[in-house]
C-alpha positions as CSV (number, residue, x, y, z in Angstrom):
1,M,90.8,12.5,124.6
2,A,92.8,10.8,121.6
3,L,95.0,7.8,122.0
4,D,98.8,8.8,122.0
5,P,100.4,7.8,118.8
6,T,104.0,6.7,120.9
7,K,101.6,3.9,122.7
8,H,99.3,3.1,120.0
9,A,99.3,1.9,116.4
10,D,97.5,3.6,113.8
11,W,94.2,1.6,113.7
12,E,93.7,1.7,116.9
13,I,93.9,5.6,116.8
14,A,91.9,5.4,113.5
15,E,88.8,3.3,115.6
16,D,89.2,6.0,118.7
17,A,88.6,8.8,117.2
18,E,86.0,7.1,114.7
19,T,83.5,6.9,117.5
20,R,83.5,11.0,118.2
21,M,83.5,11.6,114.0
22,K,81.4,13.9,112.3
23,T,78.7,11.4,110.4
24,V,79.0,12.4,106.0
25,Y,75.7,14.6,106.3
26,Q,76.9,17.1,108.7
27,L,80.3,17.2,106.7
28,A,78.3,18.2,103.6
29,E,76.3,20.9,105.5
30,E,79.7,22.6,106.5
31,L,81.4,22.2,103.4
32,G,78.3,24.2,101.8
33,L,77.3,20.7,99.5
34,T,73.7,20.9,99.1
35,K,71.7,17.3,99.7
36,E,71.3,17.1,96.1
37,E,75.0,17.3,94.8
38,L,75.6,14.7,98.4
39,L,75.8,10.7,96.7
40,P,76.0,8.4,100.5
41,H,78.1,5.7,100.5
42,G,76.8,5.0,104.4
43,H,76.7,7.0,107.1
44,Y,80.6,8.1,107.0
45,V,82.0,8.1,103.2
46,A,80.2,9.7,100.4
47,K,80.4,10.3,96.4
48,V,80.0,14.5,95.7
49,D,78.2,14.5,91.9
50,F,80.9,17.5,91.1
51,R,79.1,18.6,87.8
52,K,76.0,20.1,89.8
53,V,78.7,21.5,92.4
54,L,81.1,23.1,89.6
55,E,77.7,24.4,88.0
56,R,76.5,26.1,91.1
57,V,79.4,27.3,92.2
58,E,81.3,28.5,88.8
59,N,81.6,32.2,89.4
60,T,83.0,31.9,93.0
61,P,86.7,32.4,93.2
62,N,88.9,29.9,93.7
63,G,90.8,29.2,97.0
64,K,95.1,29.1,97.0
65,F,96.1,25.7,96.1
66,V,98.6,24.1,97.8
67,D,100.7,20.8,96.7
68,V,102.4,18.9,99.2
69,T,105.6,16.3,98.2
70,A,108.8,15.4,100.1
71,I,112.5,14.8,99.8
72,T,113.9,11.4,98.1
73,P,111.9,8.6,100.8
74,T,113.0,5.9,102.2
75,P,111.7,2.4,102.1
76,L,109.2,3.1,104.8
77,G,108.2,7.0,103.3
78,E,108.8,10.3,104.8
79,G,105.0,10.6,106.0
80,K,103.7,12.7,103.2
81,S,99.9,11.9,103.2
82,T,100.6,12.1,107.3
83,T,101.7,15.9,106.5
84,T,99.0,16.9,104.8
85,M,96.2,15.4,106.4
86,G,98.1,17.8,109.4
87,L,98.5,20.2,107.5
88,V,94.3,20.7,106.8
89,Q,93.8,19.7,110.5
90,G,96.1,22.9,111.5
91,L,94.6,25.3,108.6
92,G,91.6,24.3,110.4
93,K,92.7,25.1,113.7
94,R,93.8,28.5,111.9
95,G,90.1,29.3,111.5
96,K,90.3,28.7,107.5
97,K,87.8,26.7,105.3
98,V,90.5,23.9,104.4
99,V,89.6,21.3,101.9
100,G,92.2,17.9,101.2
101,A,92.4,15.8,98.4
102,I,94.8,12.7,98.2
103,R,95.2,9.5,96.6
104,Q,93.4,6.5,96.8
105,P,96.1,3.5,98.7
106,S,96.3,0.7,96.0
107,G,95.3,-2.9,97.3
108,G,99.2,-3.6,96.7
109,P,100.9,-2.0,98.8
110,T,98.1,-1.5,101.9
111,M,98.5,-5.4,102.1
112,N,102.0,-5.4,101.0
113,I,105.1,-3.4,103.1
114,K,103.6,0.5,102.7
115,G,99.9,0.6,104.5
116,S,97.7,2.4,103.9
117,A,98.6,6.2,103.0
118,A,95.4,7.4,105.3
119,G,98.5,9.6,107.4
120,G,99.6,8.1,110.7
121,G,98.9,8.7,113.9
122,L,96.7,12.1,115.0
123,S,96.7,13.0,111.2
124,Q,94.7,10.7,109.7
125,C,92.1,10.3,106.7
126,I,88.6,7.9,108.5
127,P,87.3,5.9,108.8
128,L,90.1,3.5,107.9
129,T,88.3,0.6,107.1
130,P,87.1,1.2,103.8
131,F,89.5,4.2,103.0
132,S,92.0,1.1,102.6
133,L,89.8,-1.9,101.6
134,G,88.1,-0.7,97.7
135,L,86.4,2.7,99.1
136,T,83.7,3.3,96.8
137,G,84.6,0.7,94.2
138,D,86.8,3.2,91.9
139,I,89.4,1.1,91.4
140,N,87.4,-2.4,91.1
141,A,85.7,0.4,87.9
142,I,89.3,0.7,86.4
143,M,89.9,-2.5,87.0
144,N,86.7,-3.8,85.3
145,A,87.3,-1.0,82.3
146,H,90.8,-1.8,81.7
147,N,90.5,-5.7,81.8
148,L,87.3,-5.5,79.0
149,A,90.1,-4.0,76.8
150,M,92.1,-7.0,77.2
151,V,89.0,-9.0,76.7
152,A,88.0,-7.2,73.8
153,I,91.8,-7.8,71.6
154,T,92.0,-11.1,72.8
155,S,89.0,-12.2,71.1
156,R,89.8,-10.0,68.7
157,L,92.8,-12.2,68.1
158,Q,91.0,-15.4,68.3
159,H,88.4,-14.9,66.0
160,E,90.8,-13.2,63.1
161,F,92.8,-16.2,63.4
162,N,90.4,-18.2,62.7
163,Y,88.2,-16.8,60.7
164,N,88.0,-15.3,57.4
165,D,87.7,-12.0,55.9
166,E,83.7,-13.5,54.6
167,E,82.9,-15.1,58.1
168,L,83.9,-12.3,59.9
169,A,81.8,-9.9,58.3
170,K,78.8,-12.4,59.5
171,R,80.2,-12.1,62.9
172,N,79.8,-8.4,62.5
173,L,83.9,-8.0,62.4
174,K,86.5,-6.0,61.0
175,R,89.7,-7.5,60.0
176,L,91.8,-5.7,62.7
177,D,95.3,-7.3,61.6
178,I,96.4,-7.0,64.9
179,D,100.3,-8.5,65.5
180,P,100.1,-10.3,68.6
181,D,104.0,-9.3,69.6
182,R,102.8,-6.2,69.5
183,V,99.8,-5.6,71.8
184,E,100.5,-2.6,74.5
185,L,98.3,-3.8,77.1
186,K,98.3,-5.7,79.7
187,W,96.0,-7.2,82.5
188,I,96.1,-5.5,85.9
189,I,95.4,-6.3,89.3
190,D,95.6,-4.8,92.3
191,F,97.9,-6.4,94.5
192,C,101.6,-6.5,94.1
193,A,102.1,-9.9,92.4
194,Q,105.7,-10.6,91.0
195,A,104.0,-14.1,89.7
196,L,101.9,-12.5,86.9
197,R,104.1,-10.0,85.2
198,K,104.9,-12.3,82.5
199,I,101.9,-14.9,82.1
200,I,101.4,-16.7,78.7
201,I,97.3,-17.4,77.8
202,G,95.0,-19.3,75.3
203,I,96.5,-22.2,76.1
204,G,94.1,-25.1,75.1
205,G,92.1,-25.9,72.2
206,K,90.2,-23.5,68.8
207,M,87.5,-22.5,71.5
208,D,90.3,-21.3,74.4
209,G,91.2,-18.0,72.8
210,F,94.9,-16.9,70.9
211,M,97.9,-18.7,72.5
212,M,100.4,-15.6,73.3
213,E,102.9,-14.1,75.3
214,S,101.0,-11.6,77.8
215,G,101.0,-9.7,81.9
216,F,99.8,-8.2,84.7
217,A,100.6,-4.9,85.7
218,I,99.3,-3.3,88.5
219,A,95.8,-1.6,88.7
220,V,96.9,2.0,89.4
221,S,99.6,2.1,86.5
222,S,96.8,1.7,84.2
223,E,96.3,4.2,81.5
224,L,92.5,4.5,82.9
225,M,93.7,5.9,86.3
226,A,95.5,8.6,84.5
227,I,92.6,9.6,82.6
228,L,90.8,10.1,86.1
229,S,93.5,11.6,87.8
230,V,93.8,14.7,84.5
231,A,90.0,14.2,82.8
232,N,87.7,17.8,83.8
233,D,84.7,15.6,82.4
234,L,82.7,13.1,81.5
235,K,83.5,14.3,77.8
236,D,86.5,14.3,78.1
237,M,86.8,10.9,80.4
238,R,85.2,9.7,76.8
239,E,87.5,11.2,74.5
240,R,90.3,10.0,76.0
241,I,89.3,6.1,76.7
242,G,88.8,6.3,72.7
243,K,92.3,7.2,72.2
244,I,94.3,4.7,74.7
245,V,96.0,2.5,72.1
246,V,95.9,-1.0,72.9
247,A,98.1,-2.6,70.0
248,Q,99.5,-2.2,66.8
249,D,98.9,-3.9,63.4
250,K,100.8,-5.9,61.1
251,R,102.2,-2.0,59.6
252,G,102.7,-0.9,62.3
253,N,99.5,1.4,62.4
254,P,98.0,2.2,66.0
255,V,94.6,-0.3,67.2
256,T,92.6,1.8,69.8
257,T,89.8,1.3,71.9
258,T,87.5,2.3,69.2
259,D,88.6,0.2,66.6
260,L,87.7,-2.3,68.7
261,G,84.1,-1.0,69.6
262,V,85.1,-1.2,73.5
263,A,85.6,2.6,74.5
264,G,82.0,3.1,75.6
265,A,82.1,0.5,77.0
266,M,84.8,0.7,79.4
267,T,83.2,4.4,79.9
268,A,80.3,2.8,81.1
269,W,82.4,1.0,84.3
270,L,83.1,4.3,85.0
271,V,80.7,6.3,85.3
272,G,80.3,6.7,88.9
273,A,84.2,6.7,89.9
274,I,84.9,10.3,87.8
275,N,82.8,11.1,91.7
276,P,85.2,12.1,94.0
277,N,85.2,10.4,97.6
278,L,84.4,13.2,101.0
279,M,85.8,11.1,104.1
280,Q,87.0,13.7,106.8
281,T,90.4,14.1,108.7
282,I,90.3,12.6,112.3
283,E,89.3,16.9,113.6
284,G,87.1,15.9,111.2
285,Q,88.2,18.7,108.4
286,P,86.7,17.6,104.5
287,V,88.8,15.6,102.5
288,F,88.3,14.6,99.0
289,V,89.3,11.0,97.5
290,H,90.5,10.1,93.9
291,A,92.7,8.5,91.9
292,G,95.3,6.7,93.2
293,P,99.2,6.5,93.7
294,F,102.4,5.4,92.5
295,A,104.3,8.2,90.5
296,N,107.2,6.0,90.3
297,I,105.4,4.2,87.7
298,A,102.3,6.3,86.9
299,I,100.6,10.1,87.3
300,G,100.4,9.7,91.2
301,Q,98.2,12.6,91.4
302,S,94.9,13.4,93.0
303,S,92.4,14.1,90.9
304,I,92.3,17.5,88.5
305,I,88.2,16.9,89.4
306,A,89.0,17.0,92.8
307,D,90.9,19.9,93.0
308,R,88.0,21.7,91.1
309,V,85.7,21.3,93.6
310,G,88.3,21.4,96.5
311,L,89.2,25.1,94.9
312,K,85.7,26.5,95.0
313,L,84.5,25.6,98.6
314,G,87.2,26.4,100.6
315,D,90.1,28.8,100.8
316,Y,93.2,26.6,100.5
317,H,92.8,23.5,99.1
318,V,95.6,21.4,99.8
319,T,96.5,18.3,97.1
320,E,99.0,15.5,97.6
321,S,101.7,14.4,94.7
322,G,103.0,11.1,95.1
323,F,106.8,10.5,96.6
324,G,109.5,12.8,96.3
325,A,109.5,16.0,94.3
326,D,111.8,14.6,91.3
327,I,109.2,12.4,90.9
328,G,105.4,13.0,91.5
329,F,106.0,17.0,92.1
330,E,107.7,17.4,88.8
331,K,104.5,15.2,86.9
332,F,102.1,18.3,88.9
333,W,104.1,21.4,87.3
334,N,104.3,19.8,83.9
335,L,101.1,17.5,83.8
336,K,98.1,18.1,86.2
337,C,99.1,22.1,86.1
338,R,99.1,22.3,82.3
339,F,96.2,19.6,82.0
340,S,93.9,21.8,84.6
341,G,94.9,25.5,84.3
342,H,95.6,25.6,87.9
343,R,98.5,27.2,89.5
344,P,99.6,26.6,93.0
345,N,100.7,29.1,95.5
346,A,102.8,27.2,97.3
347,A,104.4,23.6,97.4
348,V,105.4,22.2,101.1
349,I,108.3,19.8,100.9
350,V,108.5,17.2,103.8
351,A,112.0,16.0,105.3
352,T,112.2,13.8,108.3
353,I,115.4,12.9,109.9
354,R,115.5,10.1,109.6
355,A,115.5,9.9,106.5
356,L,118.5,12.4,105.5
357,K,120.3,10.7,107.5
358,C,120.0,8.0,105.4
359,H,120.8,10.9,102.6
360,G,124.4,10.7,104.4
361,G,125.5,7.9,105.4
362,A,123.2,5.7,107.6
363,P,122.4,2.4,106.6
364,I,119.5,2.5,104.1
365,P,116.2,1.2,105.9
366,V,115.1,-2.2,105.0
367,P,111.0,-3.3,104.9
368,G,110.1,-5.8,107.7
369,R,113.4,-5.3,109.5
370,P,114.2,-3.3,112.9
371,L,115.4,0.0,112.4
372,D,119.4,0.8,112.4
373,P,118.9,1.6,116.4
374,C,121.7,4.8,114.8
375,Y,118.4,5.9,113.1
376,K,117.3,7.3,116.8
377,E,120.8,8.5,117.9
378,E,121.8,12.4,117.6
379,N,123.8,12.6,114.1
380,V,124.5,15.8,112.8
381,G,127.4,15.2,110.2
382,W,124.7,12.4,108.8
383,V,121.9,14.8,109.0
384,E,123.4,17.9,107.7
385,K,125.3,15.6,104.9
386,G,121.6,13.9,103.9
387,T,120.5,18.0,103.7
388,E,121.5,18.2,100.3
389,N,119.0,15.7,98.8
390,L,116.0,18.3,100.7
391,I,118.7,21.6,98.9
392,H,118.3,19.6,95.6
393,H,114.3,19.8,96.0
394,I,113.9,22.7,96.7
395,N,115.8,24.0,94.2
396,T,113.2,21.8,91.6
397,V,110.5,23.3,93.3
398,K,111.8,26.9,92.6
399,K,112.5,26.4,88.6
400,A,108.4,25.3,89.0
401,G,108.7,29.6,90.3
402,I,106.1,28.0,93.1
403,N,107.2,29.2,97.0
404,P,108.0,26.0,98.3
405,V,108.1,25.5,102.8
406,V,109.7,22.9,104.1
407,C,108.3,20.6,106.8
408,I,110.2,19.2,109.1
409,N,108.4,16.1,110.0
410,H,109.6,15.4,113.4
411,F,109.6,12.1,115.5
412,Y,110.0,12.2,118.6
413,T,113.5,10.8,118.5
414,D,114.9,13.7,116.5
415,T,117.0,15.9,118.8
416,E,117.0,19.7,118.5
417,A,120.6,20.4,116.7
418,E,119.9,17.7,113.7
419,V,116.3,20.2,113.7
420,K,118.2,23.4,113.9
421,V,120.8,22.1,110.6
422,V,118.3,21.3,108.5
423,R,116.4,24.7,109.4
424,R,119.7,26.6,108.8
425,L,120.5,25.1,105.3
426,A,117.0,25.5,104.1
427,E,116.4,28.5,104.9
428,R,119.7,29.3,102.8
429,A,118.3,27.5,100.6
430,G,115.6,29.8,99.8
431,A,112.8,28.0,101.9
432,R,110.3,28.7,104.7
433,V,110.6,26.0,107.2
434,A,108.9,25.0,109.2
435,V,109.2,22.1,112.2
436,S,105.2,19.9,112.6
437,Y,104.2,17.8,115.2
438,H,101.2,16.6,114.0
439,W,101.8,12.8,114.1
440,Q,101.8,13.3,117.8
441,K,99.9,16.9,118.4
442,G,97.5,17.1,115.4
443,G,95.9,20.3,113.7
444,E,98.0,21.6,116.7
445,G,101.1,20.5,116.1
446,A,100.9,22.3,113.0
447,L,100.2,25.3,113.7
448,E,104.0,26.6,112.7
449,L,103.7,24.9,109.0
450,A,100.6,26.4,108.6
451,D,101.5,29.8,109.2
452,A,104.2,29.4,107.2
453,V,101.9,27.9,104.3
454,V,99.2,31.3,104.7
455,D,102.6,33.1,104.7
456,A,104.3,31.3,101.3
457,C,100.5,31.1,99.7
458,E,100.1,35.5,99.9
459,Q,103.4,36.0,98.3
460,P,103.7,36.8,94.6
461,T,104.6,33.2,92.5
462,D,107.0,33.0,88.9
463,F,104.6,30.2,87.1
464,K,106.2,28.1,84.3
465,F,106.6,25.0,82.8
466,L,110.2,23.0,82.2
467,Y,109.3,22.5,78.7
468,E,106.7,23.2,75.6
469,L,105.1,20.6,74.1
470,N,106.3,21.6,71.2
471,T,109.6,20.8,72.5
472,P,110.8,17.3,70.5
473,L,110.6,14.1,73.2
474,K,114.3,13.7,73.4
475,E,115.0,17.3,74.7
476,R,112.4,17.2,77.2
477,I,113.5,14.2,78.4
478,E,116.9,15.3,78.6
479,L,115.4,19.1,80.5
480,I,113.7,16.2,82.6
481,A,116.7,14.5,83.8
482,K,119.1,17.1,84.0
483,E,117.5,19.6,85.6
484,V,115.2,17.7,87.9
485,Y,117.2,14.7,88.2
486,G,120.9,16.4,88.5
487,A,122.1,13.6,85.7
488,D,125.0,14.6,83.0
489,G,122.9,13.3,80.5
490,V,120.6,10.5,78.7
491,D,121.4,7.3,77.1
492,Y,118.7,5.7,75.2
493,A,118.6,1.3,74.6
494,P,117.9,0.9,70.7
495,E,114.3,0.1,71.4
496,A,114.1,3.4,73.2
497,Q,115.6,4.9,70.2
498,T,113.5,3.0,67.5
499,K,110.6,4.2,69.4
500,I,111.4,8.0,69.7
501,K,112.7,8.2,66.2
502,A,108.8,6.9,65.2
503,L,107.5,9.4,67.6
504,D,109.1,12.2,66.2
505,N,106.5,11.7,63.0
506,D,103.8,11.3,64.9
507,P,101.7,14.4,64.6
508,D,99.8,13.4,68.5
509,I,103.8,14.0,69.6
510,S,103.0,17.7,70.2
511,K,99.5,17.6,72.0
512,L,101.3,14.6,74.7
513,G,103.7,15.6,78.0
514,T,105.9,13.6,80.1
515,C,105.6,10.8,82.3
516,M,108.5,10.0,83.4
517,V,108.7,6.2,85.3
518,K,111.8,6.4,87.4
519,T,112.2,4.4,90.9
520,H,111.5,7.0,93.9
521,L,114.3,5.5,96.6
522,S,116.9,8.5,94.3
523,V,116.6,11.4,92.3
524,T,119.3,8.1,90.4
525,D,117.3,5.7,88.0
526,N,119.8,3.8,91.0
527,P,117.6,3.3,93.8
528,Q,121.2,2.5,95.8
529,L,122.2,6.2,95.0
530,K,121.4,8.4,98.1
531,G,121.3,12.5,98.6
532,A,122.2,14.2,95.4
533,P,124.1,12.3,93.1
534,K,126.7,14.0,90.6
535,G,128.6,12.2,87.4
536,W,126.1,9.8,85.9
537,R,123.7,8.9,83.4
538,L,120.0,8.0,83.3
539,R,119.0,4.9,81.0
540,I,115.5,4.5,79.2
541,R,115.3,1.3,78.1
542,D,111.4,1.9,76.8
543,I,108.7,4.1,75.7
544,L,105.1,3.9,76.0
545,T,102.5,6.1,74.5
546,F,99.0,6.9,76.1
547,K,97.6,8.8,73.8
548,G,94.3,8.8,76.1
549,A,95.9,10.3,79.5
550,G,97.6,12.7,77.1
551,F,101.6,11.1,77.3
552,V,104.3,9.8,77.0
553,V,105.9,7.4,79.0
554,P,110.2,7.0,78.9
555,L,111.0,4.0,81.5
556,A,113.9,4.2,83.2
557,G,116.2,2.0,84.8
558,D,115.0,-1.4,86.2
559,I,111.7,-0.9,87.5
560,K,108.6,-2.7,86.8
561,L,105.0,-1.8,86.1
562,M,103.9,-4.5,87.9
563,P,105.6,-4.8,92.1
564,G,106.5,-7.5,94.1
565,T,105.0,-8.7,97.3
566,S,107.6,-9.1,100.4
567,S,108.7,-11.8,102.3
568,D,106.7,-10.2,105.2
569,P,104.0,-8.4,103.9
570,A,101.0,-6.3,105.8
571,F,98.6,-8.8,105.2
572,R,99.8,-11.1,108.4
573,R,98.7,-8.7,111.0
574,V,94.9,-8.1,109.4
575,D,92.2,-9.5,111.2
576,V,88.7,-8.9,111.2
577,D,86.8,-9.4,115.4
578,V,84.0,-12.0,113.9
579,N,81.9,-10.4,117.2
580,T,82.1,-7.0,115.6
581,G,83.0,-7.0,112.0
582,K,85.8,-4.3,112.8
583,V,88.7,-4.9,110.6
584,K,92.2,-4.7,112.8
585,G,95.9,-4.6,112.0
586,L,95.8,-1.9,109.2
587,F,98.8,0.4,109.0
């Protein structure tokens, strides 16, 4: 008997469920994997040799493909991972062979305010502790590979500063003439560490490096994490890593990892990480965990490789995109689907009554503080007003030509009248609607959602991209701003204008997608604006170029690539039972 989620914390529910979970060997056998394709990491987690799997099932038709996205969340989240797990469990209850794919959590939010992204209540991915604390080392491999590139460029700067061309040649080096003021890469770490956003390195003498301004970003914002998300195989990954631009030389030409001679060694760190991780839901359905979070500052998608395997092994494959449909789904639609060639059959838009109240006028929740009591009281007016945000996201999914399914992620404090108004307005907007109780009841509570998704998957789609790659960059940005965010137009800072002009003359621009960096807390670039605001303009302050990953990255608003740790972080509540070694307090 599962624990009651209204009385027990997520980590307690996970710990209890783990006493009954399948071994990874049983899970693999049920999924149809051979012994040679399974690379165990203990008894309950494994890597999967995707190359061997795809070679064996090459002629097997793909299953139905479902993406899970959401409305604009509150700072507390919408339960999108919880819904992904609940849908997988619900489809399992209906007798479907189903596979899930979610992203590996970053240590930043896990030890801060957002939690581990394993789901919640009776819809979780387990075992929780390895999932939350590094899993099989993919993010660690990303950090080592990325920071090796930083070692390569900073050491090259030091040697070029200290030695003439003849002395460089003796050391088997060629002068790259790197401009130290145009080093585009930063160091990375997998925590929210605002004190490291801007630093000075190389302080000391001649042998202590080249002194320059530098800084840190969070690990999952690395271009390498984006490459892990979009690469189709190891050859593709190696080629992409070799194209990463780390700096500009003094003439304005790009300096790549290939120029530094470090691309091969970076790839070597990632040979194991390219294989997806196999885990399970609380009810024993298979889940691939691969690539990282943060669709606001990164691509925020589970990997194409995980999807390729899941689509071949399951009748239904359910993947997850980060944050709201303006952020994660837009990147799923215009980047991931473009790179993979996969076309989804349906998209689930997760909504909570709590968030709809926030969009309708309720006080904005503050992480770490008690939720305002008004969120537990019926207020149909707030919910109805907030549904404007939901309808905005329904329309975004429909623009992609995909069938939308609204999942009302039900809390036990929601009232019938509140749910009724959401259903009425969402159906009027052209979406199927399902109320789901998966947090409280697991798969049994997600049957209505599962049925709605099955029905949506049987209907035809008319998938189309928002833009083609030959569309000029400014036009692409403005299409996303107007059609997805609802802006009236776009304003560019001088630095962004300069970079756009340079990119317009770059022959590679027609090969690159557009990966926006924007707050996830609003469809605008201002996190305080809720609902679906009108009469505003998007502000682009800078443009980054990820040639390895295959996209240009416009930075909107004031969002940082290194988040900060709050005054009451989650790590205060995490500890270890020294008698059993079990971790407690994760959520």
